[in-house]
N, C-alpha and C positions, 0 to 999 in steps of 0.2 A: 250644245255647250251646257255643261253643269257647274251650279254655284251653290254654294252651302251659306245657309244662314246662322252666322256664329252664336246667335242669340237660342234660337228655336231648334238648331241641328238638322233642320229640314233642306231638302234640295229643291232647289229651283230649275226647272230645263229651258233652255231657250232653243228653238226648231227653226232652222234654216233647209229650205227646199233649193234645188239646182236642176236645171236643165240643160245638160251639159255644164258650160263654165258659166252660165247666166242666172243668176238668181231669182226665185219667184217672188211674185209680190204677196202680200199677207192675203189680197183678196183673192189671188190665185189659188194660193194654198187652201184657202176656206171653201173655194170650190170644188178643189179635188178630193178634202176630207167628207162634203157632205156626198159626194157620188161614190166614194171609196173604190168599190170593185171594179168601175167601168171606166171606159176613158170618158175625157171630157175636152170639147172643143175649147182653146184658149185662143182669143184672136191675137193674130200675128206669131201663134208658135204651132198651132195644129192640133192635133188630137194627142193629148196628156194623160197619163193615168199614174198614180203613184205605182212604186215597187211594193210588192208583197211584204216584206218587212216593214215598210211605213205604214201599210194597211193594218198588220197585224197590231202594231204599238199604237196607233191611234184608236183602234178598237178597244185596246186595256185601256187607255188613259179615258175613253169616253164613260167605260163600266165604273171608274173612280168617283169618288163624290165629288163635289165642285171644291170644296175644301182641299182636297187630296191634288187636284188638278195644279192648284197654285202651288203647293209645295209637297213634294213628296217626302214620306217617311226614308231615314235612310234604307231600311231593310227592303223597301220596295226596288229603290233602284239597283241593290246589291243584287237581289234575287230574280226579279220579274223580266228585268231587260239585259240579263245576262244569258238569257235563251236566245238572243238574237246577236247577230254577226254585225249588227250596227255599230260603227267606231265612233264612242262619245269623246268631246273635246272637254277634257276636266279642268277644271280651275285649279291651283296648287293645292289649296287647302282641300278641297275634293280628293283630289289625286294622293295626297298625303293619307288623309282617312282611310281611302280603298286599300293602301298597302299596308297600312298597319292592322285594318281588320282582316284582311287574308294571311295575315302570319300563320303559318302552319304549327308554330309550337310556342303558343305564348307563355309567358313566365307565370308561376303561380302567385296572387298578389303575397306582398309583406305581411305576415303572421298566420299564413295557411298552417294549419296544425301540422304538426311533423308526425303523429302517428298516423295519419292517411296512409295507405297503399300507393303505390306509383300511379295505377291509373286514374285513382280516385284523386290526387292531385292534379292530374292532368284533367279530369272533368271540372273542378273548381276553377282552373285556370281558364279552361274555355268558356264557362258560364260567365266568369267575371271579365272577360276579354269581351266577349260578345254585349253584356250589360254595358259596359264602359264605352261602348261604340255605338250605342242606342238601338241595339238589336234585342231578341227576345229568343232564349234557347229552349228548345226541346230536349229533355234527359230524358233517352228511352233504353238506357241499360237495363240488362236482362235482370229480372228479379232476381234477389241474393247479393246484388254487387254493392249496395250501400247507397243509394239515391237519396236516401233521407239523410244520412250523415255527410254525403256531398253538398246538400242545401244548406245544412245548419252550417258547416263549416263556412259556406260563404256569407252566411247571415251573420256569424260571430265577426265578420272583420267590420261590421258597421258601427257607427256611432251613434244610430237610433234617434236621429233628430227630428225623424218622423216616423209613424208607424209603419208594420211591415205586417203580411197576411198570410198563412198557409191555410187552404181549404184543404179538406179531406173526407173521407167516409168516417162516420162515427167511431167504427170499429178501429179506426187506424189513428185516432185521437190521442189514445194513451201510449201508442208507439212513439209519436212524436214528443211528447211530454217526458218519455222514460228516455229517449236517444238524447234529448236535449240536456235532462240531469245528468246523465251519464257521463258526457264527453263536454257540455258546455253550461255549467251549474251557475254562472255568472249571468246567462242571456236572460234579459227580462221578458218572461212568457205569461200570458194569460188566455185561458180558454173563455172563449165565447159563450155565454151562456144566456138564457131570458133574461133579460133586464139590463144586460150589457150593452155598452155602446163605446166605441173607441172614439165617435164624435166629442163626448162629454168627458173622456179620460185625458188628463192633463200630462199622464207619464206616456212618452212613445214606448212602445213595446212591440214584440211579437205576439200575434195573436193567432191563436189556432181555432179554427172553425170548422164544425161539420158542413156538409152540404145543407145539411136541413137548416142548421142554425142560420147560415149564410142568406137563404131563400127569406127567412123568417126576419131577418134583419136587412133587407134589400133596401129599404127606405134611408137607412142609417149610411150607406154608400154617398151619397148625393152629397157633393163638397169635400169629400174626404181624399187625399191624394195620398197612397201608399208609396214607401220606396221599393218593396219587393212585393209581388203578389206572386203566390205558389201555389198551382193546383195539383194535388197529387192524387194519383189515379184518376188522370186527366179524362177517360173515356166516361168517366159520370156525366159529362155533359155532351154526349153523344147526340142527343136529341136538342136541335138547336132552339127547337119551340118551348121546350119546357121550362117552368119558372126558375129553376135552378139555374139552367144554363144562361137564361138572359140575365138574372143577377151577375154571375160571373163575367160576363159580357159588358158589364156595366161598373166594373172595378177600375179604377184609374189607377195607375202606379208608374213608377219609372222605370221598372224593369219586371217582366211577367215571364215566368217560367212554369213550363208543364212538365209533369212527371207522369211516364207510363212504361211499362215494362212490355206495352203490345207493340208490335212491328206497326209500321204505320200504313202499310198496304193492306193489314187487315180489313178495315171497314173505313169507306170514303164517308160514310156520313160522320165517324169519329173523326177522321180526319180533319175535314172541312170545320168541325166546330172547335176541335182543337186550336187550329191556326186562327180561326175567327177571333178566339181569346187572345192568342199570342199576337198576332200581327194582323189585323184586320184588312182586307183587300189582298192579300198574298196570293190567295188562291183565286180571285175574283168574287164576284157576287154569287151568292147561293144558286141562282137561277143558271148563271152561265155555267158553274161547276158541274151542277147534276145534267145540263145538257150535253157538256163535254163526255160525259161518263155514257150517255146512251148513244153519242157518234160514236166514241173509241175509246172503250176504257183503258184499253193497255197503252195507247199514245198519251192519254191524260197521265197514267203513274209514272210514265218515264218523263214527262214535263215535271210534274209533283217533285219527283227524285231531285232534279236539278236544281227546282227552287226550293226545296227543304233543306239541301245537302250543307248550305253553310250555317245553316242554324240547328242541325241535328248531332246531338251527342250519343251514339249507341255503341255500346260496348257489349260483346256475348260472352261467356265465361270461358269459352273455349280460347278466344283472342286473348284474355288475360289470366290464363290457365298458369302461366309461369310466375304470376304475381300472387298467386292465391295460396294460403296454407295447404300442405297436402292432406289429403282426405283418403283414409284407408278404409275401403268398403270390402266386409266379409260376409260373405253367405253361408250361412249354418244351417245344414240339412236336419231336422228334427226327426228322430224314428217314431213312427206310430207305436203305441202301446198295442198288446194284443186284441184288448178290447176294441179299441179305437179302429183297428184294421179290421176286424170281423163286421164291425156295423158299417165300416166303409164301404169293404166288398159287398153287403147286401144290400145297400142302397144303390149302389153303382150297378150290379146285376138286376136289380128290378126296375131301375129304370130304362136300362138296353133291353129287356125283354119286353117292357110295355111299347117302347117306340121303333123296335127294329122293324116290324110291319108298316107302321103307320107315319114315319118320320115326316114324309113330304105332304101329307093331309093332316097336320096339325090343327086342331081347332084352338081358339083362344083359351079354352078351359083347360085342354093339355098342355098348352105353351106356358099356362102358370102353373101347372103342375111341375112339368119341367124344370122351370126356374125355383120352385121352390126345392125341389130334389137337390139342386146345384147348393142352394145355399145349406140343406142338410149336410152335404159333403164337406161343406167350408166349416160348418159348426164342428163336425165330427175331428176335422183335422186339427181343430183349434184346442176344443176343451169338451167330452160328452158332456159336462153338465149345461153346455148351451142349447142341448136338443130340448124339446117341449118335455114336459114332466110325463105326460101319456105316451109319448113316443118312446122315452127310456123305459119306461113299466112295460110297454109292449115288447120291447126288444130285451128285457130282462136284465137292464143295467141296474146295480146294486147302488143307493145312495152314498155308501161308503166303499171307496176304491183307493189302493196307492195312488199317489199322484202319477207314477210313471205310466200305470194304466190308463188313468182318467184323461191325462194331457201329457202327452211327450213333449209339447211346445214348452209348457210351465217347468215341466223337470228340466229341459235344456236351459231354459231361462234362468231357472235357479243355479244351475252349475255356473254360467257364466258371470252371474253377477257375484257369486262367490269370490271371482278372481277381479271383477270390475271395482267394486264397492271397498276394497282394501286400498285402494289408492291413496285418498280417498277420491273418488270421481264421481261427476253427477250424471243421470241416465235420464234419457227420455225414450218412452216406452208407449208407441202407437197400438191402438187396434179400432177396427170399425166396430166391434162388439164390445159394449159400454160393460156388458155382463161378464166379459173376459177380465176387463180392468177392474172388475170387483173382485174376482179370484186374484188376478195378481196382488192387488191390497192385502187380501188375508194372507198370501203367500210373504208378502214381505213383512208382514206384522210378527208372522209366526219365527221366520227366519233371520230377519234383519230388524228386530225391535228397536235397536237405536240409530237406525237409517230413517232421516225425516221424508215424509213422503208427502207431495202436493198433488193436485187433481183438476183436471180442465176436459169439461164436457160440454155437450149443447145446452145442458140445462144449466150449467154456471152464468149465475149473473154479473158477477163482479170478475171477469175475465183477466184484469189488470192484476190485481193482487196475488194470486199464485203464480204468476209468471214472475211477477218483480220479486216477490219472496223467494223463490228457486234461485232467480239469479244472483241474490245477494249472499243467499246461505254460502258459508265457507267450509263445509264441511260435505261427507257423502250425502247424496239426496238423489231422490227418483220422482221424477214427474210422470203420470199418467193422463195420456189425452186422447180423446176419442179423434177420429180421423174428420169427423164431422165438426168438431170445434176447431 
């Protein structure tokens, strides 16, 4: 029988065991539980053993802490014991809770922003529904589907009578700030920095902390109860022994949310740590979990899917494609200039000649030379000025050449920008070669002197400013970004 504590919302299990129609005494059940796998002789009853389901359930209960054995968190009952075919006698309040929690299409909370896409509204509704019923969601939408704005939408519905906390990589802190300022300018936000403490802050607010800052403020977590605690890119705590992971495990919150774009089956270490933060004991102890992996990883993953399913929210772009704005992809072929084609053929012929006879016996030095040759081919396709000066001198490439001869790619880019920037539209230009971005910058200055330029490369220290300024700019603009950045 399952009862619910109306104050703590925890669940209490009362067990009874029967042999036929006769109930076993507590002493007899205790003897069976001590033996578990083997039969036990019970005076007046003969040899008796627990059925396999009872053995499995008792083993899982034994692995719980003493406190949890007395009163189960709701998520443990919903998930852990739903893998068994045991029938539970539910008290009326528990039955009502289970039926409400298993609602397939919960309604979005009142006040949910109308600008959200339908799948985002469903995500907010699902997270709110789980949190309202003392469960903790894992939002694992594919990258690009707006996990940040979904969580901010949920947090915006709060009255902030107590603080909430978002923990994310340092590089993502500006993203949370920017999204909050853009969509929820009235949301009380403060970035956690050295010397700050929510313990001494009288104004409840949403704290944004990097994983590093949270680790440094670990002692401040004692005695602080948050309304929401959110881990963004939750795979950051994949090592449960790391100090930052332990700090995250020590966060006390009414509702915990983990965000990751990584499917849960990718790493069992990530998986256990994330659920250790979200719902301790759901996947069992660490020792038990990894022993199960060694015994039968496939069976464990199947069991975890069942256990995690009630709390996992994952949508792929393919699944919600009809709700996303149309994206038009055009592949534009860039013709090589005559000098580019000549140099390209020269490099390619040299490589083929050198490796034709020795391809299967490549030494490390020759392999390096081969990779260098591939880089030279790619540089040639982009812009002859990317080639080393000594190489250009040996190949007879003059410093001054028409753009169409030097770079068919930049010539094509120039032609397309003539149409795009009339809009006026904004353009993002990526390249692996920072030097090519330098030449694009020169091209823009010459041909589009009135168009505002922005730049973001691996050497850019303040990455937030160019991105923010580019987004706010209301006229035609171009931002140049290296793939490394």
